[in-house]
C-alpha positions in Angstrom: 39.0 103.5 71.8 37.9 100.8 73.3 34.6 99.8 73.8 35.7 100.1 78.2 36.4 103.5 77.4 32.8 104.3 76.0 31.1 102.3 78.6 33.1 104.5 81.3 32.3 107.4 79.7 28.5 106.5 79.2 28.9 105.3 83.0 30.1 109.3 83.8 27.2 110.7 81.4 24.6 108.8 83.4 25.8 109.5 87.2 26.3 113.2 86.2 23.0 114.1 84.6 21.1 112.2 87.5 22.8 114.1 90.1 22.1 117.4 88.7 18.5 116.4 87.3 18.0 115.2 91.1 19.2 118.6 92.4 17.3 120.5 90.1 14.0 119.0 90.5 14.7 119.5 94.2 15.3 123.3 93.6 12.0 123.2 91.2 9.6 121.8 94.0 10.9 124.0 96.7 8.1 126.6 97.3 8.9 129.8 96.1 7.1 133.2 96.0 6.7 135.1 92.8 9.2 136.9 91.3 9.0 140.9 90.9 6.3 142.3 89.3 6.0 142.6 85.5 4.0 139.1 84.2 7.5 137.4 85.0 7.3 133.7 85.7 8.3 131.6 88.8 11.9 130.3 89.8 10.4 127.1 89.7 8.8 126.9 86.4 12.1 128.9 85.0 14.0 125.8 86.1 11.2 123.1 85.4 11.9 124.8 81.5 15.4 124.9 82.1 15.8 121.2 83.1 17.6 120.0 79.8 20.5 121.9 81.0 21.0 119.3 83.1 21.4 116.7 80.7 23.8 118.8 78.5 26.2 119.3 81.0 26.6 115.5 82.1 26.6 114.8 78.6 29.1 117.2 78.1 31.3 116.5 80.8 31.5 113.1 80.4 32.8 113.5 76.5 34.8 116.4 77.3 36.6 114.3 80.2 37.1 111.3 77.3 38.7 113.9 74.8 40.5 115.1 77.2 42.4 111.8 78.5 42.9 111.1 74.4 40.1 108.5 74.4 39.0 109.4 70.6 42.5 108.9 69.3 42.8 110.1 65.5 39.0 111.7 65.5 39.5 113.9 67.8 39.3 117.0 65.7 35.9 115.7 64.6 34.2 114.3 67.9 35.9 117.8 69.3 34.0 120.0 66.9 30.6 117.8 67.0 30.7 118.7 70.9 31.6 122.3 70.6 28.5 122.7 67.8 26.2 121.1 69.8 27.1 123.1 73.4 26.7 126.4 70.8 23.0 125.3 70.0 22.7 124.6 73.8 23.6 128.3 75.0 21.1 129.2 72.2 18.7 127.0 73.6 19.0 128.3 77.0 18.4 131.4 76.5 15.5 131.2 74.2 13.6 129.4 77.3 14.4 132.7 79.3 14.0 134.9 76.7 12.5 134.1 72.9 14.6 134.6 70.5 13.7 134.9 66.6 13.7 132.2 64.9 15.9 133.7 61.7 18.5 134.2 64.6 18.3 130.4 65.7 19.0 129.2 62.5 21.9 131.2 61.7 23.5 130.1 64.9 22.6 126.6 64.1 23.8 127.0 60.6 27.4 128.3 62.0 27.6 125.4 64.4 27.2 123.1 61.6 29.4 124.5 59.3 32.1 124.5 62.1 31.4 120.4 62.6 31.9 119.9 58.9 34.9 122.0 58.4 36.3 120.5 61.4 35.4 117.1 60.4 37.3 117.9 56.8 34.4 117.1 54.7 34.3 118.2 50.9 32.4 121.2 49.4 29.6 118.9 48.5 29.3 116.9 50.9 29.6 119.8 53.8 26.5 121.5 52.0 24.8 118.5 52.1 25.7 117.9 55.5 24.8 121.3 56.9 21.5 121.1 55.6 21.0 118.0 57.0 21.8 119.0 60.4 20.2 121.8 60.8 16.5 120.3 59.3 17.3 117.6 61.4 17.9 120.1 64.2 14.5 121.7 64.5 12.6 118.0 63.4 14.1 116.9 67.0 13.4 119.8 68.7 10.1 119.6 67.6 9.4 116.3 69.7 9.2 118.1 73.1 5.6 118.8 73.0 4.6 115.9 75.3 6.3 114.4 78.6 8.9 112.1 77.9 8.2 112.0 74.1 11.5 113.5 72.7 13.7 111.4 75.6 12.3 108.8 74.5 13.1 108.9 70.9 16.4 110.5 71.2 17.5 107.5 73.1 16.2 105.2 70.9 18.1 107.0 68.0 21.3 107.2 69.8 21.3 103.8 70.4 21.0 103.1 66.7 23.7 105.3 66.1 25.7 103.8 68.6 25.2 100.4 67.0 26.0 102.2 63.2 29.5 103.5 64.6 30.5 100.4 65.8 29.5 98.5 62.6 31.5 100.9 60.5 34.9 99.9 62.4 34.9 103.8 63.7 34.5 103.0 67.8 35.2 107.1 67.8 32.3 108.4 66.5 30.5 106.2 68.9 31.7 108.7 71.9 28.8 111.0 72.0 26.0 108.6 71.0 26.9 106.6 74.1 27.1 109.2 76.5 23.7 110.6 74.9 22.2 107.5 75.2 23.4 107.3 79.3 22.1 111.4 79.8 18.7 110.8 78.4 18.3 107.4 80.2 18.8 109.4 83.3 16.9 112.3 82.5 14.2 110.1 81.4 13.6 109.4 85.3 12.3 113.4 86.0 11.3 113.8 82.1 8.5 110.6 82.5 5.2 111.5 83.1 4.1 113.6 85.2 7.6 115.9 84.1 9.4 117.2 87.4 11.8 118.8 84.6 11.7 119.3 80.8 13.9 119.4 78.2 13.4 122.6 76.9 15.0 124.3 74.3 18.4 123.6 75.4 18.1 120.2 75.8 15.9 119.5 72.8 18.1 121.6 70.3 21.1 119.8 72.0 19.8 116.6 71.4 18.9 116.8 68.0 22.2 118.6 66.7 24.0 115.8 68.5 22.1 113.1 66.6 21.8 114.9 63.4 25.8 115.4 63.6 26.6 112.6 64.8 24.8 110.6 61.5 26.9 113.2 59.2 29.9 112.2 60.5 29.1 108.5 60.6 27.9 108.6 57.0 31.1 110.4 55.9 33.3 108.1 57.4 31.1 104.4 56.1 33.1 102.8 54.2 32.9 102.1 50.5 29.9 100.4 49.5 27.7 100.6 52.4 23.9 101.9 52.0 24.6 105.1 54.7 23.3 107.2 52.4 20.0 105.2 52.4 20.4 103.6 56.1 21.4 106.7 58.8 19.1 109.3 57.0 16.0 106.4 58.2 17.2 106.7 61.5 15.1 110.3 62.1 11.7 108.7 60.3 9.8 109.7 63.1 11.0 113.7 63.5 10.6 114.2 60.0 7.3 112.3 60.0 6.0 114.7 62.8 7.6 117.9 60.9 5.2 116.7 57.8 2.5 116.4 59.9 2.7 119.6 61.2 3.5 121.4 58.1 0.5 119.5 55.9 -2.0 120.2 58.5 -1.2 123.6 58.9 -1.3 124.1 54.7 -4.7 122.5 54.5 -5.9 124.9 57.7 -4.3 128.2 56.5 -1.9 128.7 59.3 1.4 130.0 59.6 3.6 127.2 60.0 5.6 129.0 62.3 3.1 129.6 64.6 3.0 126.8 67.1 -0.3 124.4 68.1 -2.0 121.6 69.5 -1.0 118.9 65.7 1.5 117.2 66.5 1.2 113.7 66.8 1.2 113.3 70.9 -1.7 115.6 70.4 -3.3 113.8 68.1 -2.8 110.6 69.9 -4.3 112.3 73.2 -7.3 113.1 71.0 -8.0 109.6 70.1 -8.0 108.6 74.7 -4.0 106.9 74.4 -2.8 108.7 77.2 0.7 110.5 77.9 2.9 107.6 78.7 0.9 105.7 76.7 1.7 108.4 73.6 5.7 108.5 74.6 5.9 104.5 74.3 3.9 104.2 71.1 6.2 107.1 69.3 9.2 105.3 70.7 8.6 101.9 69.2 7.5 103.7 66.2 10.8 105.6 66.2 12.2 101.7 66.8 11.4 100.2 63.8 13.0 102.7 61.2 16.4 102.4 63.5 16.4 98.8 63.8 15.9 98.2 60.4 18.6 100.9 59.2 20.7 99.8 61.9 20.6 96.2 60.1 21.4 97.7 56.3 24.1 99.5 57.2 25.2 96.6 59.0 24.7 94.7 55.8 22.5 92.6 57.1 19.4 93.3 55.3 18.8 94.5 52.1 18.6 98.4 50.9 15.1 97.5 50.2 13.7 96.6 53.0 13.7 100.5 54.2 10.7 100.4 52.0 8.9 98.7 54.6 9.2 101.3 58.0 9.2 104.0 54.9 5.4 103.4 54.0 3.8 102.5 57.5 5.2 105.8 58.2 3.3 107.5 55.7 0.2 105.7 56.5 0.6 106.6 59.9 0.9 110.2 59.0 -1.9 109.7 56.6 -4.2 108.2 59.2 -3.3 111.0 61.6 -4.1 113.7 59.3 -7.8 112.8 59.6 -7.7 112.5 63.6 -9.2 116.8 63.7 -6.4 118.9 65.2 -8.1 122.0 65.6 -10.7 123.8 67.5 -13.8 125.2 64.8 -14.6 128.7 65.9 -17.2 129.6 68.3 -20.2 131.1 66.5 -22.4 133.9 68.4 -25.7 133.3 69.1 -28.4 134.9 66.1 -30.1 137.8 67.9 -34.0 137.8 68.2 -35.6 140.6 66.7 -38.1 140.9 69.9 -34.7 141.6 72.1 -33.6 145.5 72.3 -31.4 145.4 75.3 -27.8 144.8 74.7 -25.6 142.6 77.1 -23.0 145.2 77.4 -26.0 147.7 78.0 -27.6 145.8 80.7 -24.5 144.9 82.0 -23.3 148.8 82.4 -26.8 149.8 84.0 -27.1 147.1 86.5 -30.4 145.6 85.9 -31.0 141.9 85.3 -31.8 141.1 81.8 -35.0 139.5 82.9 -36.3 142.3 85.1 -35.4 144.8 81.9 -37.4 143.8 79.3 -40.5 142.5 82.0 -40.6 146.5 82.4 -40.1 147.7 79.1 -43.1 145.1 78.3 -45.3 146.8 81.3 -44.8 150.1 79.6 -45.5 149.1 76.2 -48.9 147.8 77.5 -49.8 150.8 79.2 -49.3 152.8 76.3 -51.1 150.9 74.5 -54.1 150.1 76.8 -53.9 154.7 77.1 -54.6 154.7 73.2 -57.4 152.5 72.8 -60.7 154.5 74.1 -63.3 153.2 76.3 -65.8 151.6 74.7 -69.3 153.8 75.2 -72.0 151.9 77.6 -74.9 150.3 76.2 -78.4 151.4 76.0 -80.2 150.4 79.4 -77.2 149.9 81.2 -77.5 150.5 85.0 -74.3 152.2 86.6 -72.2 150.2 88.8 -72.8 150.7 92.6 -70.4 152.3 94.6 -67.8 149.4 95.8 -69.0 147.0 94.5 -68.6 147.3 90.0 -65.1 148.0 88.2 -63.5 151.4 88.6 -65.5 154.7 86.9 -65.1 154.8 83.4 -64.8 151.4 82.5 -67.3 149.9 79.7 -70.0 147.7 80.7 -71.9 144.8 78.9 -75.7 144.6 78.8 -75.2 142.2 81.8 -73.1 144.5 83.5 -69.7 142.8 83.0 -66.5 144.4 82.1 -65.3 144.3 78.7 -62.4 143.0 77.9 -59.9 145.3 75.9 -58.8 143.6 73.0 -54.6 143.8 72.8 -53.0 146.3 71.7 -52.7 146.5 67.9 -52.0 150.3 67.1 -55.8 150.6 65.5 -58.0 152.8 67.9 -60.9 152.7 65.6 -61.1 149.2 64.7 -60.3 148.1 68.8 -64.0 150.4 69.5 -65.3 148.8 67.2 -64.9 145.4 68.7 -65.8 146.4 71.7 -69.4 147.6 71.0 -70.0 144.7 69.0 -69.3 142.3 72.2 -71.3 144.8 74.3 
């Protein structure tokens, strides 16, 4: 396959993706009423979640047309199996976007698609087993990067460009067909996926991107000429995706959380906690991915020694360590301690319809009245005069020798001591 055919396929993928994404965006932005009752999301939200299908259709249509025109030469079987496997995974992701599926079912379908690619590529049994494991691992690692606007699209574009360079450097341009159309399709979709995103890749576009990148890398490595350090160079292209997966697994392991339960503990989430904007997180992650991708492509082209791959790997390990120090989980809220004087619970107060302050005030008044009734009135002192009508305290109130009414002591539950104290003050 010549370079002009690859360029034409990429341009076709770009225009098809842009046209489909623009149409889907118009439909998604059109006001809709809520769907039938039952808790379902509006159609606009469903279209935004499944927006990655536009990139899948653009890339798949351009690649399929190039295969139909005979552009892949002798590698038509490998590229056709690669496209078929990626399309199967994308269809599974579209169903998952509309109705979540079990993780075991998704892994089974991804494994079957990877086996299809390996069988059509004609790999040996040992290489085929390793390729299947690699494809399934990298597919899910790239799918986890779809947690921020434009993040997976930018990283996938950089990685596909590295695979395209490796395919040309390896002397097999036919394997560069899918990476070329993927670069163009992701570039067209990024116009609508940049923050604030109007369309999302979703499981459909994310799994398609991850599977296409992983399978293309496996096929390019299998077709690499002898003597090249393809076994070390091509895996370096998935450094950021694997680093994000390692970051998530380590942090959830430390926090005793389930590794399958999604949370805000990915790369972009932690960057947001240190005041990095959403576009800034996408740009930083894409630049991070560009370092191992460029290094791996240069090592694959035998322009650098394989020892240079240790530099981006060491930098990635340091970045993961630094990101682990950023707290990702909110500490649990503790209930306020209960005081001994408060006996009315919030639930009872709310059910009675009385404000807490009024309820406590009424209770204190009732207790004070009961305590006052339990204290007997002090006997009048010797020689004390009775009060004139309308001028003194109420009848029965104890008075001192000067004619002033006595002040009752605070209620303490001891009537005898209270009476003695009142008599002494008289």
